[in-house]
N, C-alpha and C positions, 0 to 999 in steps of 0.2 A: 366680490367688489362691485360697486354700483357703476354701471356703464351705460352710455346713451343707447336707447333702443334704436335698432335699425328697422328695416322692413319686416324682419322676423320677430313676431311676438309670441309665436307658438313653437315650443320645443318638445320633441317627441323621442322617447328612447325606452330602454329596458332597465332592469334592476342591476345588471352586470354588463360588461363589454366583452366577456369571453365565456363561451360555452361550447363544448365539443360537438353538441348536436346541431350547431349552426353551420357546420361545414356543408357546403352545397345548398344552404338555405339563405343565410346572411353573408357567408364568406365563400369564396371559391373552394371547391374540393381540394384537399391537400394543403390548405393554408397552414402555416406554422403558427403555433400559439404565440410566439413572440411578435407576430404581426397583427394579432387580433385587435388591439386598440386602434392602430392605424386604419385598419379596414373598417372597423365599427364606426369610427368618427367620420368616415367618408360615405356612410350610408344613413346613419341616424344623427340627430343633432344634440342630444344630451344623454347623460347616463346618471343613474342613481348610484352614488359612490358608496356602496355598502362596505367596500373593502376597508375604509377607514374606521368603521365601527369596531373592527377587531385589531387593527394595528395602524400606527402612524407611519406613513411612508418616509423613506430616507430622502435627504436632499437630492441625491442623485436620481432617485425614482421620480420625484416631482419634476425635475428638469427634463427627464426623458418623456414624461407625459406631455409636457408643453411642446417638446420637439416633434412628437408623433401626431399631434392633433391640429386641425386648422383653427385659426383665430375665432371662427364663428361657432365652434363647438363649446358646449357648456357642461362642466362637471358640477353635480350637486352632492356634495360630500356630507355623509352622516357624521355627527359628532361621535367621538369614540365612546364605547361603553364604560371606560374608566372614568369618564366625566358624567355621563347620563345615568348610569346604573349603579353608582356607588354611594348612595346617600344624598346629602344636601348638595345641590348644584353650587350654591354660593361658596362652598368650601373649596371649589375647584376652578376659581377664576384664573389662577396662574396657569393651570394646565390648559384651560380654554384658549387663553391668549397665545400660548406656545403652539397649540395645534393650528390655529388660524394663520399664524405667521409662517408655519412650515409650508402652507399651501399658497401663500401670496405670490410666489414666482409664476403661478399660472396666469396671473393678471386678468385680462378680460375673459379668459376661459372659465373663470369662477362664476357659476350660477349661484343660487341661494344655497347656503349651508342648511342642514336641517337637524333639529334636535328631536330625537324619538324618546319620549318619556316612557319609563317602564310601566307595566300594568298596575303596579302598586302605588304609583305616584298619583295621589288624589288631589282634589281641590283644597284639602286641608293644608297643602304645601304651596299654595299659590304665592305666599309671601316670599318663599325661597325662590320660586320661579321669577318673581318680580325683581328680586335683588340681582339675580343672574342676568336677566335681560337688561337691567339698568347699566350693567358693566359691559355689555356687548358693544363692540365697535360698530357704529351705524354705517361706516363705510362699506360694510359687508352685509349683503342680504341674508336673512335668516327666516326659516319657517319652523313651526313647532307642531309635533304630532302627539296627541294625548290618547291614552288607551284605557284609563280607568273609567268605568261606566258613569260615575258621578259627574264627570265633565260634560256629559251630554244631557243633563237635566237643565231646564230653562234658566234657573237662577245662576247656576255655576257656569253654564256656557256663556251667558251674558257677561259675567265677570271676566271670564277668560278672553272673550273677544274684545272687550274694552281694554284689557291689559295689552293684548297683542297690537291693537290699533294704536295705542298710545306710544308704542315703540316702532311703529312701521314694520312689524314682524308679521309674516304670513302664517296661514293655517294649512297644515298638511291634511289632505282629505284622503281617506282610504275607502275604497268601494269593494266590499267583500261579497256583495250580492251574487256575482256570477258563480260562486262556489255552491250555491243552492239551485243551480239550473238543471240538476239531475245527474245521475250516474253516467259513466262512460266505460263500456267494457275495455278492460286493459289498463284503466287509469283510476280504478277505485281507490287503491292505496294512496296514490298521489293526491287525489282529492281529499281523502280523509286526513292525511298528514297536513295539507294546507289549511283545512278547516280547524284542526287542532292547534296549529301554530299561529294563525292570524287572529287578531282580536275580533270578537263578535260585537262590533260597534255599528251604530246606525250611520247612514250617510246623511250628513247635514251639510249641504254645499254652500258653506258660508265663506266670505272673504274678509280679510282684515288688513290687506295691504294692496299695493299696486301689482302684485304678482301672487300666484298661487301654485302649489304643488299637488298633483293628483297621483295616487297610487291605485291602479286598477288591477284587481286580482282576477284575471280572466279565466273562463272555463276553457279547458283544452279542446273541446269541440268548437272551433272558432265560430261557426254559423250560429250556435246558440246564443252568442253574445250580441247578435244583431240588434235586438230591441234596446238593450242598454247602451250600445255604442251609438245608436241613433239619438238616444236621450243625451248622451255626453256631447255629441257633435253639436246639437242645438244649443246646449248650455255654453260650450266653449265659444261658439260663434258669438253669442251674446256677450260673454266676458271680453272677448277680443274687441268687439265693437265699442265696449265701454272703457277700453284702455288697459285691461288686465292682462299682463304677460302670463302665459300659462306653460308650466312644465308638466308634461304628462308622461307617466312611467307605466309600462306594461309589465306585469308579473304573470306567471302562469305555473300551475302545479307541474305541467309538462313543459319545461323551459323551451323546448324546440318550437313551440307555437307562439312564443312572445313576439318574434318579428312579424308573424302573420297578423297578430292583433294590431301591431303598429300600422301595418299596411291598411288594415280594414278601417281604422279610425282616420288615417290620412286621406283615404278616398272620400270619406264623408265630408271632410273639411276643405277639399280641393277648391281653390279659387277664393276662399274667404280672405279678407284683408288680414295681413299679418301671418299668413300661412303659405310661404313659398313652397315649391316642390321639394320633396326630400332629395338630398344629394344622392341617395340610393338610386334615384331614377336615371342618373347619368354616370354611375360608378362602373365603368367598363375598363378602368385602367389596369386591371389584373388580367385582361384578355378573356374574361368570361362574364357575360351579362347574366345576372341572376334574376330569377323571378320566383314568386311564390304561387303563381296561378297560371 
């Protein structure tokens, strides 16, 4: 849902809000899994809602999510695969509306939804995408991620960006470059699996709306990410100064390191307009102040 921007225009989080390896890292040791969302939302400011790609939550679950998170927190839910990965999008307008309506009780906690198109969805299907976007309720922010390599050629990418801009729809950016920063003993299989599962697409840092979503697939040796995080911090500072609200999501083949990557980027952006301190910095309500360093 579109909401007035407050002092925060930069939102930072991970791909999920619950991972057992975060005990003692993001969460106090011994935390119950039932408390993970509450704890997560008081440390980071957004989450990439991958859970809805696989299943639509119940009314009761959505209500619980609203009750467990502060009003300043933002969920960025992925459209279900039954909509995005089952042929023509335009044939699933009713399912799209039903999905969005299920999440509306979250109110201001709704960040942009995002549509992840499958690797086989090519520019030849742009008319289908255009028909689906034309039916999207503009009261809710939306971003689109494309994976077919033809979308990244100049002519097709221009057509895509023109379409997204015409609807005020954002572009999801994925940065997979960190996966090529070299092997790491003990994590070779994790890196291989991540490289196999993530699309090998170039990074074209283009914007098509007043907001953008970034998915950064970090190297598990956090220090190796330094040059790329420096680059991203400079870019994000520029975007924020230009008025672009930015939702930045850290992924990592070794999920334990995703919170550390969040910290590393936040440090680089400290003091920039639109980037208040993370709530993590004052999260001592569980009786244990956590640190990654």
